[in-house]
N, CA, C, O and the ligand as a Tripos MOL2 file, in Angstrom:
@<TRIPOS>MOLECULE
protein
  241   239    61     0     0
PROTEIN
NO_CHARGES

@<TRIPOS>ATOM
      1 N         -23.2800   24.2010   -2.0390 N.3       1 MET1
      2 CA        -22.6990   25.1680   -2.9650 C.3       1 MET1
      3 C         -21.9550   24.4390   -4.0750 C.2       1 MET1
      4 O         -21.2360   23.4690   -3.8320 O.2       1 MET1
      5 N         -22.1390   24.9150   -5.2730 N.am      2 LYS2
      6 CA        -21.4770   24.2870   -6.4150 C.3       2 LYS2
      7 C         -19.9720   24.4910   -6.3370 C.2       2 LYS2
      8 O         -19.4900   25.5890   -6.0620 O.2       2 LYS2
      9 N         -19.2570   23.4320   -6.5800 N.am      3 VAL3
     10 CA        -17.7910   23.5180   -6.6440 C.3       3 VAL3
     11 C         -17.3710   23.5540   -8.1060 C.2       3 VAL3
     12 O         -17.6740   22.6410   -8.8740 O.2       3 VAL3
     13 N         -16.6800   24.6020   -8.4760 N.am      4 PHE4
     14 CA        -16.2400   24.7510   -9.8520 C.3       4 PHE4
     15 C         -14.9480   23.9890  -10.0900 C.2       4 PHE4
     16 O         -14.0880   23.8980   -9.2140 O.2       4 PHE4
     17 N         -14.8310   23.4500  -11.2790 N.am      5 THR5
     18 CA        -13.5590   22.8900  -11.7130 C.3       5 THR5
     19 C         -13.2180   23.4790  -13.0730 C.2       5 THR5
     20 O         -14.1010   23.9520  -13.7880 O.2       5 THR5
     21 N         -11.9750   23.4520  -13.4230 N.am      6 ALA6
     22 CA        -11.5320   24.0420  -14.6860 C.3       6 ALA6
     23 C         -12.2860   23.4220  -15.8540 C.2       6 ALA6
     24 O         -12.4120   22.2000  -15.9430 O.2       6 ALA6
     25 N         -12.7830   24.2620  -16.7410 N.am      7 GLY7
     26 CA        -13.5130   23.8000  -17.9070 C.3       7 GLY7
     27 C         -15.0170   23.8940  -17.7560 C.2       7 GLY7
     28 O         -15.7510   23.7630  -18.7360 O.2       7 GLY7
     29 N         -15.4870   24.1230  -16.5220 N.am      8 ASP8
     30 CA        -16.9230   24.2980  -16.3180 C.3       8 ASP8
     31 C         -17.4200   25.5550  -17.0180 C.2       8 ASP8
     32 O         -16.6770   26.5180  -17.2060 O.2       8 ASP8
     33 N         -18.6880   25.5250  -17.3960 N.am      9 LYS9
     34 CA        -19.3120   26.6970  -17.9880 C.3       9 LYS9
     35 C         -20.2000   27.3720  -16.9560 C.2       9 LYS9
     36 O         -20.8450   26.7090  -16.1430 O.2       9 LYS9
     37 N         -20.2250   28.6810  -16.9980 N.am     10 SER10
     38 CA        -21.0630   29.4240  -16.0710 C.3      10 SER10
     39 C         -21.5400   30.6900  -16.7640 C.2      10 SER10
     40 O         -21.2730   30.9040  -17.9470 O.2      10 SER10
     41 N         -22.2430   31.5180  -16.0230 N.am     11 ARG11
     42 CA        -22.6670   32.8130  -16.5520 C.3      11 ARG11
     43 C         -22.3650   33.8680  -15.5120 C.2      11 ARG11
     44 O         -22.5200   33.6340  -14.3130 O.2      11 ARG11
     45 N         -21.9390   35.0200  -15.9670 N.am     12 ALA12
     46 CA        -21.6170   36.0920  -15.0430 C.3      12 ALA12
     47 C         -21.6970   37.4200  -15.7780 C.2      12 ALA12
     48 O         -21.7360   37.4680  -17.0080 O.2      12 ALA12
     49 N         -21.7210   38.4900  -15.0040 N.am     13 TYR13
     50 CA        -21.7320   39.8160  -15.6060 C.3      13 TYR13
     51 C         -20.3090   40.2310  -15.9700 C.2      13 TYR13
     52 O         -19.4150   40.2340  -15.1230 O.2      13 TYR13
     53 N         -20.1130   40.5780  -17.2300 N.am     14 CYS14
     54 CA        -18.7980   41.0200  -17.6760 C.3      14 CYS14
     55 C         -18.7700   42.5470  -17.7130 C.2      14 CYS14
     56 O         -19.5800   43.1760  -18.3940 O.2      14 CYS14
     57 N         -17.8260   43.1360  -16.9720 N.am     15 TYR15
     58 CA        -17.7270   44.5950  -16.9300 C.3      15 TYR15
     59 C         -17.0990   45.1500  -18.1970 C.2      15 TYR15
     60 O         -17.1450   46.3540  -18.4460 O.2      15 TYR15
     61 N         -16.5120   44.2650  -18.9980 N.am     16 HIS16
     62 CA        -15.9450   44.7060  -20.2650 C.3      16 HIS16
     63 C         -17.0310   44.7380  -21.3400 C.2      16 HIS16
     64 O         -17.1380   45.7070  -22.0930 O.2      16 HIS16
     65 N         -17.8350   43.6750  -21.4090 N.am     17 CYS17
     66 CA        -18.9130   43.5880  -22.3960 C.3      17 CYS17
     67 C         -20.1740   44.3160  -21.9210 C.2      17 CYS17
     68 O         -21.0670   44.6010  -22.7180 O.2      17 CYS17
     69 N         -20.2420   44.6140  -20.6170 N.am     18 LEU18
     70 CA        -21.4220   45.2620  -20.0330 C.3      18 LEU18
     71 C         -22.6700   44.4330  -20.2670 C.2      18 LEU18
     72 O         -23.7210   44.9670  -20.6220 O.2      18 LEU18
     73 N         -22.5540   43.1320  -20.0700 N.am     19 ASP19
     74 CA        -23.6870   42.2450  -20.2780 C.3      19 ASP19
     75 C         -23.4450   40.9490  -19.5060 C.2      19 ASP19
     76 O         -22.3330   40.6570  -19.0660 O.2      19 ASP19
     77 N         -24.5310   40.1820  -19.3590 N.am     20 ILE20
     78 CA        -24.3850   38.8370  -18.8140 C.3      20 ILE20
     79 C         -23.8370   37.9400  -19.9200 C.2      20 ILE20
     80 O         -24.4160   37.8540  -21.0020 O.2      20 ILE20
     81 N         -22.7400   37.2880  -19.6460 N.am     21 VAL21
     82 CA        -22.0730   36.5120  -20.6880 C.3      21 VAL21
     83 C         -21.8500   35.0860  -20.2040 C.2      21 VAL21
     84 O         -21.8950   34.7970  -19.0080 O.2      21 VAL21
     85 N         -21.6100   34.2110  -21.1620 N.am     22 HIS22
     86 CA        -21.1750   32.8640  -20.8200 C.3      22 HIS22
     87 C         -19.7000   32.9150  -20.4550 C.2      22 HIS22
     88 O         -18.9070   33.6180  -21.0810 O.2      22 HIS22
     89 N         -19.3590   32.1620  -19.4370 N.am     23 THR23
     90 CA        -17.9710   32.1430  -18.9980 C.3      23 THR23
     91 C         -17.4810   30.7040  -18.9250 C.2      23 THR23
     92 O         -18.2650   29.7640  -18.8000 O.2      23 THR23
     93 N         -16.1890   30.5610  -19.0050 N.am     24 THR24
     94 CA        -15.5500   29.2680  -18.8170 C.3      24 THR24
     95 C         -14.6420   29.3770  -17.6030 C.2      24 THR24
     96 O         -13.8710   30.3280  -17.4710 O.2      24 THR24
     97 N         -14.7400   28.3940  -16.7210 N.am     25 ILE25
     98 CA        -13.9080   28.3970  -15.5290 C.3      25 ILE25
     99 C         -12.5210   27.8840  -15.9000 C.2      25 ILE25
    100 O         -12.3660   26.7860  -16.4330 O.2      25 ILE25
    101 N         -11.5290   28.6990  -15.6080 N.am     26 LEU26
    102 CA        -10.1540   28.3490  -15.9670 C.3      26 LEU26
    103 C          -9.2240   28.6780  -14.8170 C.2      26 LEU26
    104 O          -9.5450   29.4900  -13.9490 O.2      26 LEU26
    105 N          -8.0670   28.0330  -14.8240 N.am     27 LEU27
    106 CA         -7.0250   28.3920  -13.8710 C.3      27 LEU27
    107 C          -6.2520   29.5830  -14.4230 C.2      27 LEU27
    108 O          -5.7690   29.5530  -15.5550 O.2      27 LEU27
    109 N          -6.1450   30.6140  -13.6230 N.am     28 ARG28
    110 CA         -5.4490   31.8220  -14.0580 C.3      28 ARG28
    111 C          -4.6290   32.3700  -12.9000 C.2      28 ARG28
    112 O          -4.9160   32.0970  -11.7340 O.2      28 ARG28
    113 N          -3.6210   33.1330  -13.2320 N.am     29 ASP29
    114 CA         -2.9220   33.9380  -12.2330 C.3      29 ASP29
    115 C          -3.6100   35.2900  -12.1860 C.2      29 ASP29
    116 O          -3.7360   35.9590  -13.2120 O.2      29 ASP29
    117 N          -4.0550   35.6950  -11.0130 N.am     30 VAL30
    118 CA         -4.8370   36.9230  -10.8920 C.3      30 VAL30
    119 C          -4.1480   37.8800   -9.9330 C.2      30 VAL30
    120 O          -3.7950   37.5160   -8.8110 O.2      30 VAL30
    121 N          -3.9620   39.1200  -10.4020 N.am     31 ARG31
    122 CA         -3.3620   40.1460   -9.5650 C.3      31 ARG31
    123 C          -4.3910   40.6470   -8.5570 C.2      31 ARG31
    124 O          -5.5340   40.9220   -8.9200 O.2      31 ARG31
    125 N          -3.9950   40.7640   -7.3100 N.am     32 PHE32
    126 CA         -4.8980   41.2860   -6.3020 C.3      32 PHE32
    127 C          -5.2270   42.7420   -6.6010 C.2      32 PHE32
    128 O          -4.4170   43.4710   -7.1730 O.2      32 PHE32
    129 N          -6.4170   43.1480   -6.2070 N.am     33 SER33
    130 CA         -6.8650   44.4930   -6.5400 C.3      33 SER33
    131 C          -6.0190   45.5600   -5.8620 C.2      33 SER33
    132 O          -5.9910   46.7050   -6.3130 O.2      33 SER33
    133 N          -5.3260   45.1980   -4.7800 N.am     34 ASP34
    134 CA         -4.4610   46.1880   -4.1300 C.3      34 ASP34
    135 C          -3.0630   46.2280   -4.7550 C.2      34 ASP34
    136 O          -2.2140   47.0200   -4.3470 O.2      34 ASP34
    137 N          -2.8360   45.3580   -5.7550 N.am     35 GLY35
    138 CA         -1.5850   45.3820   -6.4870 C.3      35 GLY35
    139 C          -0.4050   44.8250   -5.7290 C.2      35 GLY35
    140 O           0.7370   44.9910   -6.1570 O.2      35 GLY35
    141 N          -0.6560   44.1650   -4.6060 N.am     36 GLN36
    142 CA          0.4590   43.7260   -3.7750 C.3      36 GLN36
    143 C           0.8390   42.2630   -3.9920 C.2      36 GLN36
    144 O           1.6570   41.7170   -3.2520 O.2      36 GLN36
    145 N           0.2630   41.6460   -4.9750 N.am     37 GLY37
    146 CA          0.6610   40.2620   -5.2040 C.3      37 GLY37
    147 C          -0.2010   39.6220   -6.2640 C.2      37 GLY37
    148 O          -1.1460   40.2240   -6.7730 O.2      37 GLY37
    149 N           0.1370   38.4040   -6.5840 N.am     38 ILE38
    150 CA         -0.6000   37.6500   -7.5880 C.3      38 ILE38
    151 C          -0.9850   36.3030   -6.9880 C.2      38 ILE38
    152 O          -0.1670   35.6200   -6.3710 O.2      38 ILE38
    153 N          -2.2420   35.9400   -7.1810 N.am     39 ALA39
    154 CA         -2.6960   34.6160   -6.7740 C.3      39 ALA39
    155 C          -2.4750   33.6720   -7.9370 C.2      39 ALA39
    156 O          -3.0270   33.8780   -9.0180 O.2      39 ALA39
    157 N          -1.6860   32.6530   -7.7320 N.am     40 LYS40
    158 CA         -1.3330   31.7290   -8.8070 C.3      40 LYS40
    159 C          -2.3580   30.5970   -8.8940 C.2      40 LYS40
    160 O          -2.7840   30.0380   -7.8840 O.2      40 LYS40
    161 N          -2.7340   30.2810  -10.1230 N.am     41 ASN41
    162 CA         -3.5400   29.0900  -10.3750 C.3      41 ASN41
    163 C          -4.8100   29.0330   -9.5430 C.2      41 ASN41
    164 O          -5.0960   28.0250   -8.8970 O.2      41 ASN41
    165 N          -5.5640   30.1180   -9.5620 N.am     42 ILE42
    166 CA         -6.8640   30.0800   -8.9270 C.3      42 ILE42
    167 C          -7.9340   29.9790  -10.0090 C.2      42 ILE42
    168 O          -7.7290   30.3880  -11.1520 O.2      42 ILE42
    169 N          -9.0850   29.4230   -9.6170 N.am     43 LEU43
    170 CA        -10.1670   29.2320  -10.5760 C.3      43 LEU43
    171 C         -10.9450   30.5300  -10.7330 C.2      43 LEU43
    172 O         -11.4270   31.1040   -9.7560 O.2      43 LEU43
    173 N         -11.0580   30.9780  -11.9620 N.am     44 VAL44
    174 CA        -11.8080   32.1900  -12.2480 C.3      44 VAL44
    175 C         -12.7130   31.9440  -13.4480 C.2      44 VAL44
    176 O         -12.4840   31.0340  -14.2460 O.2      44 VAL44
    177 N         -13.7430   32.7770  -13.5570 N.am     45 GLY45
    178 CA        -14.6000   32.7290  -14.7330 C.3      45 GLY45
    179 C         -14.0580   33.6860  -15.7860 C.2      45 GLY45
    180 O         -13.8090   34.8570  -15.5010 O.2      45 GLY45
    181 N         -13.8780   33.1850  -16.9970 N.am     46 VAL46
    182 CA        -13.3510   33.9970  -18.0860 C.3      46 VAL46
    183 C         -14.4400   34.1780  -19.1330 C.2      46 VAL46
    184 O         -15.0410   33.2060  -19.5920 O.2      46 VAL46
    185 N         -14.6890   35.4200  -19.5040 N.am     47 CYS47
    186 CA        -15.7100   35.7500  -20.4880 C.3      47 CYS47
    187 C         -15.4260   35.0520  -21.8140 C.2      47 CYS47
    188 O         -14.3230   35.1550  -22.3500 O.2      47 CYS47
    189 N         -16.4220   34.3410  -22.3430 N.am     48 ASP48
    190 CA        -16.2300   33.6650  -23.6150 C.3      48 ASP48
    191 C         -16.1100   34.6450  -24.7780 C.2      48 ASP48
    192 O         -15.5650   34.3040  -25.8270 O.2      48 ASP48
    193 N         -16.6150   35.8550  -24.5930 N.am     49 ASP49
    194 CA        -16.6170   36.8240  -25.6850 C.3      49 ASP49
    195 C         -15.3180   37.6040  -25.7750 C.2      49 ASP49
    196 O         -14.7610   37.7610  -26.8620 O.2      49 ASP49
    197 N         -14.8250   38.1000  -24.6260 N.am     50 CYS50
    198 CA        -13.6690   39.0000  -24.6800 C.3      50 CYS50
    199 C         -12.4580   38.4570  -23.9360 C.2      50 CYS50
    200 O         -11.3670   39.0160  -24.0550 O.2      50 CYS50
    201 N         -12.6240   37.3860  -23.1750 N.am     51 GLY51
    202 CA        -11.4760   36.8020  -22.4970 C.3      51 GLY51
    203 C         -11.1250   37.4590  -21.1790 C.2      51 GLY51
    204 O         -10.1380   37.0870  -20.5450 O.2      51 GLY51
    205 N         -11.9250   38.4380  -20.7540 N.am     52 SER52
    206 CA        -11.6590   39.0740  -19.4740 C.3      52 SER52
    207 C         -12.0540   38.1680  -18.3140 C.2      52 SER52
    208 O         -12.9750   37.3590  -18.4250 O.2      52 SER52
    209 N         -11.3450   38.3150  -17.2070 N.am     53 VAL53
    210 CA        -11.7540   37.6220  -15.9880 C.3      53 VAL53
    211 C         -12.9520   38.3580  -15.4180 C.2      53 VAL53
    212 O         -12.8690   39.5440  -15.1000 O.2      53 VAL53
    213 N         -14.0720   37.6480  -15.2910 N.am     54 VAL54
    214 CA        -15.3020   38.3100  -14.8940 C.3      54 VAL54
    215 C         -15.7910   37.8580  -13.5260 C.2      54 VAL54
    216 O         -16.6680   38.5030  -12.9510 O.2      54 VAL54
    217 N         -15.2560   36.7820  -12.9960 N.am     55 ALA55
    218 CA        -15.7240   36.3030  -11.7110 C.3      55 ALA55
    219 C         -14.6490   35.4390  -11.0790 C.2      55 ALA55
    220 O         -13.8460   34.8080  -11.7650 O.2      55 ALA55
    221 N         -14.6550   35.4290   -9.7950 N.am     56 THR56
    222 CA        -13.7420   34.5680   -9.0600 C.3      56 THR56
    223 C         -14.5640   33.6550   -8.1700 C.2      56 THR56
    224 O         -14.8260   33.9860   -7.0140 O.2      56 THR56
    225 N         -14.9750   32.5070   -8.6960 N.am     57 PRO57
    226 CA        -15.7950   31.6100   -7.8780 C.3      57 PRO57
    227 C         -15.0090   31.1030   -6.6710 C.2      57 PRO57
    228 O         -13.8010   30.8790   -6.7380 O.2      57 PRO57
    229 N         -15.7230   30.9310   -5.5820 N.am     58 ARG58
    230 CA        -15.0610   30.4300   -4.3780 C.3      58 ARG58
    231 C         -14.9020   28.9270   -4.5160 C.2      58 ARG58
    232 O         -15.8820   28.1900   -4.6230 O.2      58 ARG58
    233 N         -13.6770   28.4930   -4.5130 N.am     59 SER59
    234 CA        -13.4220   27.0790   -4.7430 C.3      59 SER59
    235 C         -13.0150   26.3710   -3.4770 C.2      59 SER59
    236 O         -12.8080   25.1570   -3.4720 O.2      59 SER59
    237 N         -12.9000   27.1220   -2.4040 N.am     60 ARG60
    238 CA        -12.5390   26.4450   -1.1590 C.3      60 ARG60
    239 C         -13.1170   27.1940    0.0140 C.2      60 ARG60
    240 O         -12.9290   26.7870    1.1600 O.2      60 ARG60
    241 ZN        -16.6100   40.1170  -21.8680 Zn       61 ZN61
@<TRIPOS>BOND
     1     1     2 1
     2     2     3 1
     3     3     4 2
     4     3     5 am
     5     5     6 1
     6     6     7 1
     7     7     8 2
     8     7     9 am
     9     9    10 1
    10    10    11 1
    11    11    12 2
    12    11    13 am
    13    13    14 1
    14    14    15 1
    15    15    16 2
    16    15    17 am
    17    17    18 1
    18    18    19 1
    19    19    20 2
    20    19    21 am
    21    21    22 1
    22    22    23 1
    23    23    24 2
    24    23    25 am
    25    25    26 1
    26    26    27 1
    27    27    28 2
    28    27    29 am
    29    29    30 1
    30    30    31 1
    31    31    32 2
    32    31    33 am
    33    33    34 1
    34    34    35 1
    35    35    36 2
    36    35    37 am
    37    37    38 1
    38    38    39 1
    39    39    40 2
    40    39    41 am
    41    41    42 1
    42    42    43 1
    43    43    44 2
    44    43    45 am
    45    45    46 1
    46    46    47 1
    47    47    48 2
    48    47    49 am
    49    49    50 1
    50    50    51 1
    51    51    52 2
    52    51    53 am
    53    53    54 1
    54    54    55 1
    55    55    56 2
    56    55    57 am
    57    57    58 1
    58    58    59 1
    59    59    60 2
    60    59    61 am
    61    61    62 1
    62    62    63 1
    63    63    64 2
    64    63    65 am
    65    65    66 1
    66    66    67 1
    67    67    68 2
    68    67    69 am
    69    69    70 1
    70    70    71 1
    71    71    72 2
    72    71    73 am
    73    73    74 1
    74    74    75 1
    75    75    76 2
    76    75    77 am
    77    77    78 1
    78    78    79 1
    79    79    80 2
    80    79    81 am
    81    81    82 1
    82    82    83 1
    83    83    84 2
    84    83    85 am
    85    85    86 1
    86    86    87 1
    87    87    88 2
    88    87    89 am
    89    89    90 1
    90    90    91 1
    91    91    92 2
    92    91    93 am
    93    93    94 1
    94    94    95 1
    95    95    96 2
    96    95    97 am
    97    97    98 1
    98    98    99 1
    99    99   100 2
   100    99   101 am
   101   101   102 1
   102   102   103 1
   103   103   104 2
   104   103   105 am
   105   105   106 1
   106   106   107 1
   107   107   108 2
   108   107   109 am
   109   109   110 1
   110   110   111 1
   111   111   112 2
   112   111   113 am
   113   113   114 1
   114   114   115 1
   115   115   116 2
   116   115   117 am
   117   117   118 1
   118   118   119 1
   119   119   120 2
   120   119   121 am
   121   121   122 1
   122   122   123 1
   123   123   124 2
   124   123   125 am
   125   125   126 1
   126   126   127 1
   127   127   128 2
   128   127   129 am
   129   129   130 1
   130   130   131 1
   131   131   132 2
   132   131   133 am
   133   133   134 1
   134   134   135 1
   135   135   136 2
   136   135   137 am
   137   137   138 1
   138   138   139 1
   139   139   140 2
   140   139   141 am
   141   141   142 1
   142   142   143 1
   143   143   144 2
   144   143   145 am
   145   145   146 1
   146   146   147 1
   147   147   148 2
   148   147   149 am
   149   149   150 1
   150   150   151 1
   151   151   152 2
   152   151   153 am
   153   153   154 1
   154   154   155 1
   155   155   156 2
   156   155   157 am
   157   157   158 1
   158   158   159 1
   159   159   160 2
   160   159   161 am
   161   161   162 1
   162   162   163 1
   163   163   164 2
   164   163   165 am
   165   165   166 1
   166   166   167 1
   167   167   168 2
   168   167   169 am
   169   169   170 1
   170   170   171 1
   171   171   172 2
   172   171   173 am
   173   173   174 1
   174   174   175 1
   175   175   176 2
   176   175   177 am
   177   177   178 1
   178   178   179 1
   179   179   180 2
   180   179   181 am
   181   181   182 1
   182   182   183 1
   183   183   184 2
   184   183   185 am
   185   185   186 1
   186   186   187 1
   187   187   188 2
   188   187   189 am
   189   189   190 1
   190   190   191 1
   191   191   192 2
   192   191   193 am
   193   193   194 1
   194   194   195 1
   195   195   196 2
   196   195   197 am
   197   197   198 1
   198   198   199 1
   199   199   200 2
   200   199   201 am
   201   201   202 1
   202   202   203 1
   203   203   204 2
   204   203   205 am
   205   205   206 1
   206   206   207 1
   207   207   208 2
   208   207   209 am
   209   209   210 1
   210   210   211 1
   211   211   212 2
   212   211   213 am
   213   213   214 1
   214   214   215 1
   215   215   216 2
   216   215   217 am
   217   217   218 1
   218   218   219 1
   219   219   220 2
   220   219   221 am
   221   221   222 1
   222   222   223 1
   223   223   224 2
   224   223   225 am
   225   225   226 1
   226   226   227 1
   227   227   228 2
   228   227   229 am
   229   229   230 1
   230   230   231 1
   231   231   232 2
   232   231   233 am
   233   233   234 1
   234   234   235 1
   235   235   236 2
   236   235   237 am
   237   237   238 1
   238   238   239 1
   239   239   240 2
@<TRIPOS>SUBSTRUCTURE
     1 MET1         2 RESIDUE 1 A MET
     2 LYS2         6 RESIDUE 1 A LYS
     3 VAL3        10 RESIDUE 1 A VAL
     4 PHE4        14 RESIDUE 1 A PHE
     5 THR5        18 RESIDUE 1 A THR
     6 ALA6        22 RESIDUE 1 A ALA
     7 GLY7        26 RESIDUE 1 A GLY
     8 ASP8        30 RESIDUE 1 A ASP
     9 LYS9        34 RESIDUE 1 A LYS
    10 SER10       38 RESIDUE 1 A SER
    11 ARG11       42 RESIDUE 1 A ARG
    12 ALA12       46 RESIDUE 1 A ALA
    13 TYR13       50 RESIDUE 1 A TYR
    14 CYS14       54 RESIDUE 1 A CYS
    15 TYR15       58 RESIDUE 1 A TYR
    16 HIS16       62 RESIDUE 1 A HIS
    17 CYS17       66 RESIDUE 1 A CYS
    18 LEU18       70 RESIDUE 1 A LEU
    19 ASP19       74 RESIDUE 1 A ASP
    20 ILE20       78 RESIDUE 1 A ILE
    21 VAL21       82 RESIDUE 1 A VAL
    22 HIS22       86 RESIDUE 1 A HIS
    23 THR23       90 RESIDUE 1 A THR
    24 THR24       94 RESIDUE 1 A THR
    25 ILE25       98 RESIDUE 1 A ILE
    26 LEU26      102 RESIDUE 1 A LEU
    27 LEU27      106 RESIDUE 1 A LEU
    28 ARG28      110 RESIDUE 1 A ARG
    29 ASP29      114 RESIDUE 1 A ASP
    30 VAL30      118 RESIDUE 1 A VAL
    31 ARG31      122 RESIDUE 1 A ARG
    32 PHE32      126 RESIDUE 1 A PHE
    33 SER33      130 RESIDUE 1 A SER
    34 ASP34      134 RESIDUE 1 A ASP
    35 GLY35      138 RESIDUE 1 A GLY
    36 GLN36      142 RESIDUE 1 A GLN
    37 GLY37      146 RESIDUE 1 A GLY
    38 ILE38      150 RESIDUE 1 A ILE
    39 ALA39      154 RESIDUE 1 A ALA
    40 LYS40      158 RESIDUE 1 A LYS
    41 ASN41      162 RESIDUE 1 A ASN
    42 ILE42      166 RESIDUE 1 A ILE
    43 LEU43      170 RESIDUE 1 A LEU
    44 VAL44      174 RESIDUE 1 A VAL
    45 GLY45      178 RESIDUE 1 A GLY
    46 VAL46      182 RESIDUE 1 A VAL
    47 CYS47      186 RESIDUE 1 A CYS
    48 ASP48      190 RESIDUE 1 A ASP
    49 ASP49      194 RESIDUE 1 A ASP
    50 CYS50      198 RESIDUE 1 A CYS
    51 GLY51      202 RESIDUE 1 A GLY
    52 SER52      206 RESIDUE 1 A SER
    53 VAL53      210 RESIDUE 1 A VAL
    54 VAL54      214 RESIDUE 1 A VAL
    55 ALA55      218 RESIDUE 1 A ALA
    56 THR56      222 RESIDUE 1 A THR
    57 PRO57      226 RESIDUE 1 A PRO
    58 ARG58      230 RESIDUE 1 A ARG
    59 SER59      234 RESIDUE 1 A SER
    60 ARG60      238 RESIDUE 1 A ARG
    61 ZN61       241 GROUP 0 **** ****
């Protein structure tokens, strides 16, 4: 399985752009979907077009 590192390029479906977009893997703080906390400094894919977090690659 590919291990992502910050700055890697990838492709993923962006729910904001409604299309497959190029993404850049970056460290971000991401709020859990249940709203009960924030994951600090996890690697996520960020849409190059709109800046939305579009994927959370498994890094460990
Ligand atoms: Zn987008």
